[in-house]
Structure formats: C-alpha cells, structure tokens
CHARMM-style PDB file with segment names, atoms N, HN, CA, C and O in Angstrom:
ATOM      1  N   MET     1    -102.551 100.503  54.265  1.00  0.00      PROA
ATOM      2  CA  MET     1    -101.091 100.321  54.229  1.00  0.00      PROA
ATOM      3  C   MET     1    -100.606 100.608  55.633  1.00  0.00      PROA
ATOM      4  O   MET     1    -101.103 101.456  56.375  1.00  0.00      PROA
ATOM      5  N   ARG     2     -99.509  99.759  55.947  1.00  0.00      PROA
ATOM      6  HN  ARG     2     -99.106  99.070  55.345  1.00  0.00      PROA
ATOM      7  CA  ARG     2     -98.965  99.939  57.348  1.00  0.00      PROA
ATOM      8  C   ARG     2     -97.683 100.887  57.311  1.00  0.00      PROA
ATOM      9  O   ARG     2     -96.789 100.740  56.478  1.00  0.00      PROA
ATOM     10  N   LYS     3     -97.681 101.819  58.242  1.00  0.00      PROA
ATOM     11  HN  LYS     3     -98.407 101.938  58.918  1.00  0.00      PROA
ATOM     12  CA  LYS     3     -96.535 102.805  58.328  1.00  0.00      PROA
ATOM     13  C   LYS     3     -95.386 102.000  58.536  1.00  0.00      PROA
ATOM     14  O   LYS     3     -95.438 101.040  59.304  1.00  0.00      PROA
ATOM     15  N   THR     4     -94.321 102.313  57.901  1.00  0.00      PROA
ATOM     16  HN  THR     4     -94.279 103.093  57.276  1.00  0.00      PROA
ATOM     17  CA  THR     4     -92.970 101.720  58.090  1.00  0.00      PROA
ATOM     18  C   THR     4     -92.106 102.368  59.190  1.00  0.00      PROA
ATOM     19  O   THR     4     -91.908 103.581  59.120  1.00  0.00      PROA
ATOM     20  N   ASN     5     -91.599 101.682  60.160  1.00  0.00      PROA
ATOM     21  HN  ASN     5     -91.759 100.696  60.217  1.00  0.00      PROA
ATOM     22  CA  ASN     5     -90.902 102.366  61.233  1.00  0.00      PROA
ATOM     23  C   ASN     5     -89.417 102.283  60.674  1.00  0.00      PROA
ATOM     24  O   ASN     5     -88.800 101.249  60.416  1.00  0.00      PROA
ATOM     25  N   LEU     6     -89.031 103.422  60.558  1.00  0.00      PROA
ATOM     26  HN  LEU     6     -89.532 104.262  60.767  1.00  0.00      PROA
ATOM     27  CA  LEU     6     -87.605 103.657  60.133  1.00  0.00      PROA
ATOM     28  C   LEU     6     -86.652 104.153  61.145  1.00  0.00      PROA
ATOM     29  O   LEU     6     -85.456 104.250  60.872  1.00  0.00      PROA
ATOM     30  N   SER     7     -87.142 104.483  62.340  1.00  0.00      PROA
ATOM     31  HN  SER     7     -88.114 104.404  62.562  1.00  0.00      PROA
ATOM     32  CA  SER     7     -86.438 105.028  63.230  1.00  0.00      PROA
ATOM     33  C   SER     7     -85.284 104.495  63.777  1.00  0.00      PROA
ATOM     34  O   SER     7     -84.416 105.185  64.312  1.00  0.00      PROA
ATOM     35  N   ASN     8     -85.230 102.849  63.620  1.00  0.00      PROA
ATOM     36  HN  ASN     8     -85.935 102.289  63.186  1.00  0.00      PROA
ATOM     37  CA  ASN     8     -84.119 101.990  64.073  1.00  0.00      PROA
ATOM     38  C   ASN     8     -82.893 101.981  62.879  1.00  0.00      PROA
ATOM     39  O   ASN     8     -81.790 101.469  63.070  1.00  0.00      PROA
ATOM     40  N   ILE     9     -83.296 102.630  61.653  1.00  0.00      PROA
ATOM     41  HN  ILE     9     -84.192 103.046  61.499  1.00  0.00      PROA
ATOM     42  CA  ILE     9     -82.343 102.471  60.643  1.00  0.00      PROA
ATOM     43  C   ILE     9     -81.637 103.745  60.458  1.00  0.00      PROA
ATOM     44  O   ILE     9     -82.320 104.730  60.177  1.00  0.00      PROA
ATOM     45  N   PRO    10     -80.192 103.879  60.592  1.00  0.00      PROA
ATOM     46  CA  PRO    10     -79.610 105.023  60.398  1.00  0.00      PROA
ATOM     47  C   PRO    10     -79.811 105.521  58.838  1.00  0.00      PROA
ATOM     48  O   PRO    10     -79.950 104.774  57.869  1.00  0.00      PROA
ATOM     49  N   ILE    11     -79.794 106.801  58.827  1.00  0.00      PROA
ATOM     50  HN  ILE    11     -79.681 107.408  59.614  1.00  0.00      PROA
ATOM     51  CA  ILE    11     -79.988 107.594  57.290  1.00  0.00      PROA
ATOM     52  C   ILE    11     -79.032 107.062  56.321  1.00  0.00      PROA
ATOM     53  O   ILE    11     -79.356 106.773  55.169  1.00  0.00      PROA
ATOM     54  N   SER    12     -77.792 106.925  56.819  1.00  0.00      PROA
ATOM     55  HN  SER    12     -77.529 107.159  57.755  1.00  0.00      PROA
ATOM     56  CA  SER    12     -76.772 106.546  55.828  1.00  0.00      PROA
ATOM     57  C   SER    12     -76.952 105.101  55.444  1.00  0.00      PROA
ATOM     58  O   SER    12     -76.335 104.741  54.442  1.00  0.00      PROA
ATOM     59  N   ASP    13     -77.634 104.284  56.019  1.00  0.00      PROA
ATOM     60  HN  ASP    13     -78.135 104.576  56.834  1.00  0.00      PROA
ATOM     61  CA  ASP    13     -77.974 102.970  55.634  1.00  0.00      PROA
ATOM     62  C   ASP    13     -79.179 102.890  54.816  1.00  0.00      PROA
ATOM     63  O   ASP    13     -79.454 101.790  54.335  1.00  0.00      PROA
ATOM     64  N   ARG    14     -79.911 103.849  54.594  1.00  0.00      PROA
ATOM     65  HN  ARG    14     -79.688 104.742  54.984  1.00  0.00      PROA
ATOM     66  CA  ARG    14     -81.143 103.642  53.812  1.00  0.00      PROA
ATOM     67  C   ARG    14     -80.704 103.837  52.239  1.00  0.00      PROA
ATOM     68  O   ARG    14     -79.688 104.474  51.959  1.00  0.00      PROA
ATOM     69  N   LEU    15     -81.566 103.226  51.203  1.00  0.00      PROA
ATOM     70  HN  LEU    15     -82.391 102.709  51.431  1.00  0.00      PROA
ATOM     71  CA  LEU    15     -81.340 103.500  50.103  1.00  0.00      PROA
ATOM     72  C   LEU    15     -82.028 104.637  49.643  1.00  0.00      PROA
ATOM     73  O   LEU    15     -81.431 105.383  48.867  1.00  0.00      PROA
ATOM     74  N   LEU    16     -83.311 104.931  50.023  1.00  0.00      PROA
ATOM     75  HN  LEU    16     -83.796 104.324  50.653  1.00  0.00      PROA
ATOM     76  CA  LEU    16     -84.037 106.225  49.712  1.00  0.00      PROA
ATOM     77  C   LEU    16     -84.306 106.832  50.939  1.00  0.00      PROA
ATOM     78  O   LEU    16     -84.661 106.226  51.949  1.00  0.00      PROA
ATOM     79  N   VAL    17     -84.119 108.149  50.832  1.00  0.00      PROA
ATOM     80  HN  VAL    17     -83.831 108.642  50.012  1.00  0.00      PROA
ATOM     81  CA  VAL    17     -84.546 109.027  52.035  1.00  0.00      PROA
ATOM     82  C   VAL    17     -85.663 110.087  51.660  1.00  0.00      PROA
ATOM     83  O   VAL    17     -85.972 110.246  50.479  1.00  0.00      PROA
ATOM     84  N   SER    18     -86.183 110.711  52.539  1.00  0.00      PROA
ATOM     85  HN  SER    18     -85.932 110.582  53.498  1.00  0.00      PROA
ATOM     86  CA  SER    18     -87.101 111.771  52.287  1.00  0.00      PROA
ATOM     87  C   SER    18     -86.255 113.121  52.200  1.00  0.00      PROA
ATOM     88  O   SER    18     -85.115 113.160  52.662  1.00  0.00      PROA
ATOM     89  N   ILE    19     -86.821 114.175  51.620  1.00  0.00      PROA
ATOM     90  HN  ILE    19     -87.747 114.143  51.244  1.00  0.00      PROA
ATOM     91  CA  ILE    19     -86.115 115.356  51.411  1.00  0.00      PROA
ATOM     92  C   ILE    19     -85.757 115.900  52.840  1.00  0.00      PROA
ATOM     93  O   ILE    19     -84.575 116.204  53.004  1.00  0.00      PROA
ATOM     94  N   PRO    20     -86.677 116.073  53.967  1.00  0.00      PROA
ATOM     95  CA  PRO    20     -86.416 116.416  55.263  1.00  0.00      PROA
ATOM     96  C   PRO    20     -85.110 115.522  55.799  1.00  0.00      PROA
ATOM     97  O   PRO    20     -84.136 116.055  56.331  1.00  0.00      PROA
ATOM     98  N   ASP    21     -85.212 114.334  55.617  1.00  0.00      PROA
ATOM     99  HN  ASP    21     -86.003 113.902  55.184  1.00  0.00      PROA
ATOM    100  CA  ASP    21     -83.977 113.333  56.144  1.00  0.00      PROA
ATOM    101  C   ASP    21     -82.685 113.682  55.453  1.00  0.00      PROA
ATOM    102  O   ASP    21     -81.606 113.668  56.045  1.00  0.00      PROA
ATOM    103  N   PHE    22     -82.831 114.006  54.146  1.00  0.00      PROA
ATOM    104  HN  PHE    22     -83.708 114.017  53.665  1.00  0.00      PROA
ATOM    105  CA  PHE    22     -81.582 114.318  53.367  1.00  0.00      PROA
ATOM    106  C   PHE    22     -81.037 115.674  53.821  1.00  0.00      PROA
ATOM    107  O   PHE    22     -79.821 115.823  53.950  1.00  0.00      PROA
ATOM    108  N   ALA    23     -81.862 116.626  54.055  1.00  0.00      PROA
ATOM    109  HN  ALA    23     -82.849 116.505  53.950  1.00  0.00      PROA
ATOM    110  CA  ALA    23     -81.517 117.843  54.704  1.00  0.00      PROA
ATOM    111  C   ALA    23     -80.774 117.786  56.008  1.00  0.00      PROA
ATOM    112  O   ALA    23     -79.843 118.556  56.244  1.00  0.00      PROA
ATOM    113  N   ALA    24     -81.162 116.931  56.798  1.00  0.00      PROA
ATOM    114  HN  ALA    24     -81.919 116.306  56.606  1.00  0.00      PROA
ATOM    115  CA  ALA    24     -80.667 116.608  58.221  1.00  0.00      PROA
ATOM    116  C   ALA    24     -79.470 115.895  57.850  1.00  0.00      PROA
ATOM    117  O   ALA    24     -78.535 116.081  58.630  1.00  0.00      PROA
ATOM    118  N   TYR    25     -79.229 115.094  56.831  1.00  0.00      PROA
ATOM    119  HN  TYR    25     -79.988 114.943  56.198  1.00  0.00      PROA
ATOM    120  CA  TYR    25     -77.949 114.534  56.678  1.00  0.00      PROA
ATOM    121  C   TYR    25     -76.910 115.287  56.068  1.00  0.00      PROA
ATOM    122  O   TYR    25     -75.710 115.126  56.288  1.00  0.00      PROA
ATOM    123  N   CYS    26     -77.427 116.133  55.278  1.00  0.00      PROA
ATOM    124  HN  CYS    26     -78.402 116.265  55.100  1.00  0.00      PROA
ATOM    125  CA  CYS    26     -76.378 117.222  54.777  1.00  0.00      PROA
ATOM    126  C   CYS    26     -76.233 118.489  55.794  1.00  0.00      PROA
ATOM    127  O   CYS    26     -75.372 119.320  55.505  1.00  0.00      PROA
ATOM    128  N   SER    27     -76.921 118.664  56.819  1.00  0.00      PROA
ATOM    129  HN  SER    27     -77.620 117.989  57.054  1.00  0.00      PROA
ATOM    130  CA  SER    27     -76.776 119.644  57.814  1.00  0.00      PROA
ATOM    131  C   SER    27     -77.190 121.110  56.919  1.00  0.00      PROA
ATOM    132  O   SER    27     -76.457 122.098  56.982  1.00  0.00      PROA
ATOM    133  N   SER    28     -78.236 121.095  56.238  1.00  0.00      PROA
ATOM    134  HN  SER    28     -78.831 120.293  56.187  1.00  0.00      PROA
ATOM    135  CA  SER    28     -78.803 122.164  55.490  1.00  0.00      PROA
ATOM    136  C   SER    28     -80.228 122.086  55.494  1.00  0.00      PROA
ATOM    137  O   SER    28     -80.890 121.129  55.896  1.00  0.00      PROA
ATOM    138  N   GLY    29     -80.707 123.288  54.963  1.00  0.00      PROA
ATOM    139  HN  GLY    29     -80.169 124.066  54.638  1.00  0.00      PROA
ATOM    140  CA  GLY    29     -82.203 123.550  54.761  1.00  0.00      PROA
ATOM    141  C   GLY    29     -82.825 122.822  53.770  1.00  0.00      PROA
ATOM    142  O   GLY    29     -82.081 122.342  52.914  1.00  0.00      PROA
ATOM    143  N   ARG    30     -83.975 122.629  53.682  1.00  0.00      PROA
ATOM    144  HN  ARG    30     -84.579 123.019  54.378  1.00  0.00      PROA
ATOM    145  CA  ARG    30     -84.726 121.895  52.679  1.00  0.00      PROA
ATOM    146  C   ARG    30     -84.357 122.265  51.381  1.00  0.00      PROA
ATOM    147  O   ARG    30     -83.910 121.437  50.587  1.00  0.00      PROA
ATOM    148  N   TYR    31     -84.549 123.752  51.035  1.00  0.00      PROA
ATOM    149  HN  TYR    31     -84.911 124.425  51.680  1.00  0.00      PROA
ATOM    150  CA  TYR    31     -84.178 124.144  49.702  1.00  0.00      PROA
ATOM    151  C   TYR    31     -82.818 123.695  49.191  1.00  0.00      PROA
ATOM    152  O   TYR    31     -82.663 123.238  48.059  1.00  0.00      PROA
ATOM    153  N   THR    32     -81.881 123.840  50.042  1.00  0.00      PROA
ATOM    154  HN  THR    32     -82.007 124.212  50.962  1.00  0.00      PROA
ATOM    155  CA  THR    32     -80.446 123.448  49.614  1.00  0.00      PROA
ATOM    156  C   THR    32     -80.332 121.950  49.528  1.00  0.00      PROA
ATOM    157  O   THR    32     -79.562 121.497  48.681  1.00  0.00      PROA
ATOM    158  N   ALA    33     -80.919 121.234  50.201  1.00  0.00      PROA
ATOM    159  HN  ALA    33     -81.545 121.603  50.888  1.00  0.00      PROA
ATOM    160  CA  ALA    33     -81.039 119.732  49.940  1.00  0.00      PROA
ATOM    161  C   ALA    33     -81.590 119.338  48.711  1.00  0.00      PROA
ATOM    162  O   ALA    33     -81.023 118.526  47.980  1.00  0.00      PROA
ATOM    163  N   GLU    34     -82.816 119.945  48.404  1.00  0.00      PROA
ATOM    164  HN  GLU    34     -83.277 120.605  48.998  1.00  0.00      PROA
ATOM    165  CA  GLU    34     -83.491 119.714  47.292  1.00  0.00      PROA
ATOM    166  C   GLU    34     -82.600 120.074  45.976  1.00  0.00      PROA
ATOM    167  O   GLU    34     -82.625 119.370  44.967  1.00  0.00      PROA
ATOM    168  N   LYS    35     -81.781 121.296  46.106  1.00  0.00      PROA
ATOM    169  HN  LYS    35     -81.761 121.869  46.926  1.00  0.00      PROA
ATOM    170  CA  LYS    35     -80.872 121.537  45.010  1.00  0.00      PROA
ATOM    171  C   LYS    35     -79.960 120.571  44.784  1.00  0.00      PROA
ATOM    172  O   LYS    35     -79.758 120.134  43.652  1.00  0.00      PROA
ATOM    173  N   ILE    36     -79.208 120.075  46.039  1.00  0.00      PROA
ATOM    174  HN  ILE    36     -79.372 120.430  46.959  1.00  0.00      PROA
ATOM    175  CA  ILE    36     -78.114 119.174  45.843  1.00  0.00      PROA
ATOM    176  C   ILE    36     -78.507 117.877  45.328  1.00  0.00      PROA
ATOM    177  O   ILE    36     -77.686 117.200  44.708  1.00  0.00      PROA
ATOM    178  N   ALA    37     -79.766 117.446  45.543  1.00  0.00      PROA
ATOM    179  HN  ALA    37     -80.433 117.996  46.046  1.00  0.00      PROA
ATOM    180  CA  ALA    37     -80.381 116.096  45.092  1.00  0.00      PROA
ATOM    181  C   ALA    37     -80.667 116.127  43.678  1.00  0.00      PROA
ATOM    182  O   ALA    37     -80.528 115.124  42.978  1.00  0.00      PROA
ATOM    183  N   ALA    38     -81.149 117.486  43.129  1.00  0.00      PROA
ATOM    184  HN  ALA    38     -81.262 118.301  43.697  1.00  0.00      PROA
ATOM    185  CA  ALA    38     -81.484 117.667  41.678  1.00  0.00      PROA
ATOM    186  C   ALA    38     -80.244 117.625  40.934  1.00  0.00      PROA
ATOM    187  O   ALA    38     -80.195 116.961  39.899  1.00  0.00      PROA
ATOM    188  N   GLN    39     -79.187 118.295  41.375  1.00  0.00      PROA
ATOM    189  HN  GLN    39     -79.226 118.834  42.216  1.00  0.00      PROA
ATOM    190  CA  GLN    39     -77.836 118.526  40.731  1.00  0.00      PROA
ATOM    191  C   GLN    39     -77.260 117.220  40.602  1.00  0.00      PROA
ATOM    192  O   GLN    39     -76.652 116.930  39.571  1.00  0.00      PROA
ATOM    193  N   ALA    40     -77.397 116.333  41.621  1.00  0.00      PROA
ATOM    194  HN  ALA    40     -77.891 116.568  42.459  1.00  0.00      PROA
ATOM    195  CA  ALA    40     -76.680 115.003  41.616  1.00  0.00      PROA
ATOM    196  C   ALA    40     -77.507 113.983  40.799  1.00  0.00      PROA
ATOM    197  O   ALA    40     -76.992 112.888  40.576  1.00  0.00      PROA
ATOM    198  N   GLY    41     -78.727 114.248  40.342  1.00  0.00      PROA
ATOM    199  HN  GLY    41     -79.146 115.138  40.523  1.00  0.00      PROA
ATOM    200  CA  GLY    41     -79.674 113.480  39.654  1.00  0.00      PROA
ATOM    201  C   GLY    41     -80.185 112.304  40.562  1.00  0.00      PROA
ATOM    202  O   GLY    41     -80.525 111.205  40.125  1.00  0.00      PROA
ATOM    203  N   ALA    42     -80.194 112.634  41.728  1.00  0.00      PROA
ATOM    204  HN  ALA    42     -79.918 113.528  42.083  1.00  0.00      PROA
ATOM    205  CA  ALA    42     -80.689 111.621  42.700  1.00  0.00      PROA
ATOM    206  C   ALA    42     -82.199 111.706  43.174  1.00  0.00      PROA
ATOM    207  O   ALA    42     -82.557 111.098  44.182  1.00  0.00      PROA
ATOM    208  N   VAL    43     -82.897 112.317  42.578  1.00  0.00      PROA
ATOM    209  HN  VAL    43     -82.606 112.811  41.759  1.00  0.00      PROA
ATOM    210  CA  VAL    43     -84.327 112.554  42.865  1.00  0.00      PROA
ATOM    211  C   VAL    43     -85.114 111.259  42.254  1.00  0.00      PROA
ATOM    212  O   VAL    43     -84.993 110.798  41.119  1.00  0.00      PROA
ATOM    213  N   VAL    44     -85.937 110.805  43.295  1.00  0.00      PROA
ATOM    214  HN  VAL    44     -86.035 111.180  44.217  1.00  0.00      PROA
ATOM    215  CA  VAL    44     -86.840 109.614  42.723  1.00  0.00      PROA
ATOM    216  C   VAL    44     -88.245 109.775  43.253  1.00  0.00      PROA
ATOM    217  O   VAL    44     -88.543 109.938  44.436  1.00  0.00      PROA
ATOM    218  N   PHE    45     -89.040 109.711  42.264  1.00  0.00      PROA
ATOM    219  HN  PHE    45     -88.798 109.579  41.303  1.00  0.00      PROA
ATOM    220  CA  PHE    45     -90.469 109.789  42.565  1.00  0.00      PROA
ATOM    221  C   PHE    45     -91.153 108.641  42.850  1.00  0.00      PROA
ATOM    222  O   PHE    45     -90.947 107.785  41.990  1.00  0.00      PROA
ATOM    223  N   ILE    46     -91.965 108.255  43.816  1.00  0.00      PROA
ATOM    224  HN  ILE    46     -92.133 108.951  44.514  1.00  0.00      PROA
ATOM    225  CA  ILE    46     -92.744 107.241  44.106  1.00  0.00      PROA
ATOM    226  C   ILE    46     -94.200 107.587  44.485  1.00  0.00      PROA
ATOM    227  O   ILE    46     -94.517 107.939  45.621  1.00  0.00      PROA
ATOM    228  N   GLY    47     -95.014 107.471  43.513  1.00  0.00      PROA
ATOM    229  HN  GLY    47     -94.757 107.186  42.590  1.00  0.00      PROA
ATOM    230  CA  GLY    47     -96.367 108.163  43.759  1.00  0.00      PROA
ATOM    231  C   GLY    47     -96.176 109.573  43.693  1.00  0.00      PROA
ATOM    232  O   GLY    47     -95.525 110.098  42.790  1.00  0.00      PROA
ATOM    233  N   GLY    48     -96.739 110.227  44.649  1.00  0.00      PROA
ATOM    234  HN  GLY    48     -97.268 109.801  45.382  1.00  0.00      PROA
ATOM    235  CA  GLY    48     -96.764 111.625  44.816  1.00  0.00      PROA
ATOM    236  C   GLY    48     -95.499 112.046  45.625  1.00  0.00      PROA
ATOM    237  O   GLY    48     -95.172 113.233  45.621  1.00  0.00      PROA
ATOM    238  N   ARG    49     -94.860 111.233  46.238  1.00  0.00      PROA
ATOM    239  HN  ARG    49     -95.126 110.269  46.242  1.00  0.00      PROA
ATOM    240  CA  ARG    49     -93.554 111.593  47.197  1.00  0.00      PROA
ATOM    241  C   ARG    49     -92.199 111.602  46.394  1.00  0.00      PROA
ATOM    242  O   ARG    49     -91.908 110.868  45.449  1.00  0.00      PROA
ATOM    243  N   LYS    50     -91.413 112.614  46.985  1.00  0.00      PROA
ATOM    244  HN  LYS    50     -91.650 113.210  47.753  1.00  0.00      PROA
ATOM    245  CA  LYS    50     -90.212 112.747  46.330  1.00  0.00      PROA
ATOM    246  C   LYS    50     -89.017 112.214  47.501  1.00  0.00      PROA
ATOM    247  O   LYS    50     -88.944 112.556  48.682  1.00  0.00      PROA
ATOM    248  N   PHE    51     -88.265 111.415  46.862  1.00  0.00      PROA
ATOM    249  HN  PHE    51     -88.325 111.138  45.904  1.00  0.00      PROA
ATOM    250  CA  PHE    51     -87.100 110.772  47.796  1.00  0.00      PROA
ATOM    251  C   PHE    51     -85.821 111.081  47.013  1.00  0.00      PROA
ATOM    252  O   PHE    51     -85.787 111.466  45.844  1.00  0.00      PROA
ATOM    253  N   VAL    52     -84.725 110.850  47.854  1.00  0.00      PROA
ATOM    254  HN  VAL    52     -84.753 110.537  48.804  1.00  0.00      PROA
ATOM    255  CA  VAL    52     -83.363 111.024  47.382  1.00  0.00      PROA
ATOM    256  C   VAL    52     -82.683 109.653  47.405  1.00  0.00      PROA
ATOM    257  O   VAL    52     -82.747 108.905  48.380  1.00  0.00      PROA
ATOM    258  N   ASN    53     -82.069 109.387  46.348  1.00  0.00      PROA
ATOM    259  HN  ASN    53     -82.017 109.995  45.556  1.00  0.00      PROA
ATOM    260  CA  ASN    53     -81.321 108.131  46.201  1.00  0.00      PROA
ATOM    261  C   ASN    53     -79.888 108.306  46.869  1.00  0.00      PROA
ATOM    262  O   ASN    53     -78.965 108.863  46.275  1.00  0.00      PROA
ATOM    263  N   MET    54     -79.771 107.757  48.221  1.00  0.00      PROA
ATOM    264  HN  MET    54     -80.521 107.305  48.704  1.00  0.00      PROA
ATOM    265  CA  MET    54     -78.620 107.957  48.888  1.00  0.00      PROA
ATOM    266  C   MET    54     -77.240 107.660  48.308  1.00  0.00      PROA
ATOM    267  O   MET    54     -76.262 108.360  48.571  1.00  0.00      PROA
ATOM    268  N   GLY    55     -77.198 106.559  47.483  1.00  0.00      PROA
ATOM    269  HN  GLY    55     -77.992 105.990  47.269  1.00  0.00      PROA
ATOM    270  CA  GLY    55     -75.920 106.011  46.924  1.00  0.00      PROA
ATOM    271  C   GLY    55     -75.545 107.136  45.812  1.00  0.00      PROA
ATOM    272  O   GLY    55     -74.368 107.496  45.765  1.00  0.00      PROA
ATOM    273  N   ILE    56     -76.353 107.629  45.042  1.00  0.00      PROA
ATOM    274  HN  ILE    56     -77.309 107.337  45.080  1.00  0.00      PROA
ATOM    275  CA  ILE    56     -76.131 108.632  44.024  1.00  0.00      PROA
ATOM    276  C   ILE    56     -75.622 109.953  44.742  1.00  0.00      PROA
ATOM    277  O   ILE    56     -74.565 110.524  44.476  1.00  0.00      PROA
ATOM    278  N   ALA    57     -76.551 110.346  45.699  1.00  0.00      PROA
ATOM    279  HN  ALA    57     -77.410 109.883  45.916  1.00  0.00      PROA
ATOM    280  CA  ALA    57     -76.169 111.623  46.429  1.00  0.00      PROA
ATOM    281  C   ALA    57     -74.755 111.365  47.108  1.00  0.00      PROA
ATOM    282  O   ALA    57     -73.865 112.169  46.830  1.00  0.00      PROA
ATOM    283  N   ARG    58     -74.492 110.406  47.898  1.00  0.00      PROA
ATOM    284  HN  ARG    58     -75.215 109.753  48.123  1.00  0.00      PROA
ATOM    285  CA  ARG    58     -73.271 110.244  48.409  1.00  0.00      PROA
ATOM    286  C   ARG    58     -72.112 110.426  47.762  1.00  0.00      PROA
ATOM    287  O   ARG    58     -71.178 111.079  48.228  1.00  0.00      PROA
ATOM    288  N   GLU    59     -72.106 109.739  46.420  1.00  0.00      PROA
ATOM    289  HN  GLU    59     -72.864 109.208  46.041  1.00  0.00      PROA
ATOM    290  CA  GLU    59     -71.058 109.847  45.339  1.00  0.00      PROA
ATOM    291  C   GLU    59     -70.986 111.220  44.904  1.00  0.00      PROA
ATOM    292  O   GLU    59     -69.862 111.628  44.614  1.00  0.00      PROA
ATOM    293  N   PHE    60     -71.943 112.001  44.801  1.00  0.00      PROA
ATOM    294  HN  PHE    60     -72.856 111.670  45.037  1.00  0.00      PROA
ATOM    295  CA  PHE    60     -72.095 113.425  44.228  1.00  0.00      PROA
ATOM    296  C   PHE    60     -71.362 114.190  45.253  1.00  0.00      PROA
ATOM    297  O   PHE    60     -70.452 114.944  44.910  1.00  0.00      PROA
ATOM    298  N   LEU    61     -71.668 114.059  46.374  1.00  0.00      PROA
ATOM    299  HN  LEU    61     -72.407 113.446  46.652  1.00  0.00      PROA
ATOM    300  CA  LEU    61     -71.075 114.909  47.634  1.00  0.00      PROA
ATOM    301  C   LEU    61     -69.620 114.617  47.800  1.00  0.00      PROA
ATOM    302  O   LEU    61     -68.783 115.462  48.118  1.00  0.00      PROA
ATOM    303  N   LYS    62     -69.400 113.455  47.579  1.00  0.00      PROA
ATOM    304  HN  LYS    62     -70.079 112.768  47.320  1.00  0.00      PROA
ATOM    305  CA  LYS    62     -67.699 112.979  47.727  1.00  0.00      PROA
ATOM    306  C   LYS    62     -66.969 113.739  46.571  1.00  0.00      PROA
ATOM    307  O   LYS    62     -65.904 114.329  46.757  1.00  0.00      PROA
ATOM    308  N   ASP    63     -67.651 113.685  45.291  1.00  0.00      PROA
ATOM    309  HN  ASP    63     -68.516 113.206  45.139  1.00  0.00      PROA
ATOM    310  CA  ASP    63     -66.930 114.111  44.165  1.00  0.00      PROA
ATOM    311  C   ASP    63     -66.629 115.711  44.179  1.00  0.00      PROA
ATOM    312  O   ASP    63     -65.607 116.257  43.761  1.00  0.00      PROA
ATOM    313  N   ILE    64     -67.840 116.367  44.799  1.00  0.00      PROA
ATOM    314  HN  ILE    64     -68.670 115.924  45.139  1.00  0.00      PROA
ATOM    315  CA  ILE    64     -67.682 118.019  44.895  1.00  0.00      PROA
ATOM    316  C   ILE    64     -66.875 118.311  46.084  1.00  0.00      PROA
ATOM    317  O   ILE    64     -66.375 119.432  46.173  1.00  0.00      PROA
ATOM    318  N   ALA    65     -66.684 117.441  47.013  1.00  0.00      PROA
ATOM    319  HN  ALA    65     -67.090 116.530  46.941  1.00  0.00      PROA
ATOM    320  CA  ALA    65     -65.780 117.704  48.097  1.00  0.00      PROA
ATOM    321  C   ALA    65     -64.326 117.866  47.832  1.00  0.00      PROA
ATOM    322  O   ALA    65     -63.571 118.592  48.480  1.00  0.00      PROA
ATOM    323  N   GLU    66     -63.991 117.083  46.767  1.00  0.00      PROA
ATOM    324  HN  GLU    66     -64.604 116.493  46.241  1.00  0.00      PROA
ATOM    325  CA  GLU    66     -62.674 116.915  46.341  1.00  0.00      PROA
ATOM    326  C   GLU    66     -61.970 118.235  45.708  1.00  0.00      PROA
ATOM    327  OT1 GLU    66     -60.809 118.182  45.305  1.00  0.00      PROA
TER     328      GLU     66
END
C-alpha cells in the first residue's frame, strides 16, 4: 500500500486526523487530545489505528467554549 502525502492538506480540512495531529490542532498533549476526542465521541478506529473525526471534534470544542 502506498503512503498518502497529507503534508499539503491543512489539518482543519481533513475529515480524520491522527491523535498527534489532533493534539497539535488543540495545542495540547497527546493524553489531553485523547480525552477530548473520547468525550466528544469522535474516536474512529480503522484497522489498528485510532483517528479523530474533525467535524465532531470541532463541534464539541465549539460547544464547550461557549
């Protein structure tokens, strides 16, 4: 399988992001990013990999910021 080059797609435009990318988006550590994603119900598993659904996570962050 070929590796996908995501370096030219901004994190905010991706549907799914990895936990380290989500942590960078939130300006937090990995543990906090995983907690936020779990509380939002935005965790998606594909194979053995864990991703965050950015649409759900963004809405959750917007709701708790108000």
